C-alpha positions in Angstrom: 0.0 0.0 0.0 1.4 3.4 -0.9 0.3 6.6 0.5 -1.5 8.9 -1.8 -1.8 12.5 -0.8 -4.7 12.2 1.6 -4.8 13.9 5.0 -6.4 10.8 6.6 -4.3 7.7 6.9 -5.5 4.3 8.2 -2.9 1.7 9.2 -4.1 -1.9 8.5 -2.6 -5.3 8.5 -1.3 -5.9 12.0 -2.6 -6.5 15.4 -3.5 -3.6 17.6 -0.5 -3.6 20.0 1.8 -3.6 17.0 0.0 -0.6 15.5 -0.1 1.3 18.7 3.6 0.8 19.2 4.2 2.0 15.7 2.0 5.1 16.4 3.9 5.8 19.6 7.3 5.6 17.8 6.2 7.7 14.9 4.7 10.4 17.1 7.9 10.5 19.2 10.2 10.7 16.1 8.0 13.3 14.4 7.9 15.4 17.6 11.7 15.2 17.9 11.9 16.5 14.3 9.9 19.6 15.3 6.4 18.7 14.3 3.6 19.5 16.7 2.1 15.9 16.9 -0.7 15.4 19.3 -2.9 12.4 19.9 -3.9 9.4 22.0 -2.2 6.0 21.9 -3.9 2.9 23.3 -2.2 0.8 25.9 -3.4 -2.5 27.3 -4.2 -3.0 31.0 -1.9 -6.0 31.2 -4.4 -8.1 33.1 -4.2 -11.8 32.4 -7.1 -13.9 30.9 -9.2 -11.0 29.7 -10.9 -10.7 26.3 -11.1 -7.0 26.5 -7.7 -5.4 26.3 -8.8 -1.8 26.9 -6.6 -0.2 29.4 -5.4 3.4 28.8 -5.3 6.1 26.3 -2.0 8.0 26.7 -1.7 11.6 25.6 1.2 12.0 23.2 2.1 15.5 24.5 1.7 15.3 28.2 2.2 11.5 28.7 -0.9 11.5 30.9 -2.7 8.2 30.9 -6.5 8.1 30.9 -8.0 4.9 32.2 -10.5 3.4 29.7 -11.1 0.1 31.5 -13.8 -0.8 34.0 -13.6 -4.0 36.1 -17.4 -4.5 35.9 -19.1 -3.7 32.6 -22.3 -1.8 32.5 -25.5 -3.8 32.6 -26.2 -3.2 28.9 -22.9 -4.6 27.7 -20.2 -7.2 28.3 -17.5 -4.7 27.2 -15.1 -3.5 29.8 -14.4 -0.2 27.9 -15.0 2.8 30.0 -16.8 5.3 27.7 -16.4 8.0 30.3 -12.6 7.6 30.3 -12.5 7.8 26.5 -14.6 10.9 26.5 -12.4 12.5 29.1 -9.3 11.8 27.1 -11.0 13.1 24.0 -12.1 16.4 25.7 -8.4 17.0 26.7 -7.2 16.3 23.2 -9.8 18.7 21.6 -8.0 21.6 23.3 -4.8 20.8 21.3 -6.1 20.3 17.8 -6.1 24.0 16.6 -2.4 24.4 17.0 -1.1 20.9 15.9 0.5 19.6 12.7 -0.7 16.0 12.9 -3.3 14.1 15.0 -2.7 10.5 15.9 -5.8 8.7 17.2 -5.6 5.2 18.6 -8.4 3.8 16.5 -11.8 4.2 14.9 -13.9 1.5 16.6 -17.3 0.7 18.0 -17.7 3.9 20.0 -16.7 6.1 17.0 -18.9 4.2 14.6 -21.8 5.1 17.0 -20.6 8.8 16.9 -19.1 8.6 20.5 -15.7 8.0 21.9 -13.1 9.8 19.9 -15.5 10.9 17.2 -15.4 14.6 18.3 -11.6 14.5 17.9 -11.9 13.0 14.5 -14.5 15.6 13.5 -12.5 18.5 14.8 -9.3 17.4 13.2 -10.9 16.7 9.8 -12.8 20.0 9.9 -9.6 21.9 10.8 -7.8 20.2 7.9 -5.3 18.5 10.2 -3.7 15.2 9.0 -5.1 12.3 10.9 -3.4 8.9 11.5 -5.4 6.1 12.9 -6.4 2.4 12.5 -9.7 0.6 12.1 -10.6 -3.0 12.6 -12.1 -5.0 9.8 -15.4 -5.1 11.7 -15.8 -1.3 11.6 -14.2 -0.7 8.1 -17.6 -0.1 6.5 -18.5 2.6 9.0 -15.0 4.1 8.6 -15.4 4.3 4.8 -18.7 6.0 5.2 -17.3 8.4 7.8 -14.4 9.5 5.6 -16.4 9.3 2.4 -13.8 6.8 1.3 -11.2 9.6 1.4 -8.7 7.8 3.6 -5.5 6.2 2.4 -4.6 2.8 3.7 -1.1 2.2 4.9 1.0 -0.8 5.7 2.0 -1.2 9.3 5.6 0.0 8.9 7.7 3.0 9.7 8.5 3.8 6.1 4.9 3.9 5.0 4.0 6.3 7.9 7.0 8.5 7.1 6.1 8.6 3.4 2.5 9.6 4.3 3.7 12.3 6.7 6.1 13.7 4.1 3.3 13.8 1.5 0.9 15.7 3.8 3.6 18.1 4.9 4.4 18.8 1.2 0.7 19.4 0.5 0.4 21.8 3.5 3.4 23.8 2.5 2.3 24.1 -1.2 -1.0 25.8 -0.2 
């Protein structure tokens, strides 16, 4: 997969922990190179024998970890994802979008497909014309395609693909 000049990039083809590590590394490298990269990277809770791996969303800028795991799921679901924690992390991130160069969002998943979770951050970044890097599971690919009007580019899960995309969106931004 080669990155076209699209400001929305979706990494596919690897498991979530691999993609999240790739995102954390890219954000760190790009920040060290002088870009104002913001975002939320997912980290697992590290608990054994759990189906749900939701743990934390870590703010790329501050390093603050927002808990997104609840021990006891709400009555209407078996999911251990704490929607309040995701919304709190999102609210903090929204304050950073106006002045950033790139937004890295852990994923577009069930909450976002239902217009919750990190959807306000996706909306704000896209509306502001900020490049967005994320991932989406196969299960939510149809919602993602509808959400982005099929305007996202799909990238391989490797450093070179991410760097090539970043360079293409930087070039596009400087030529305006």
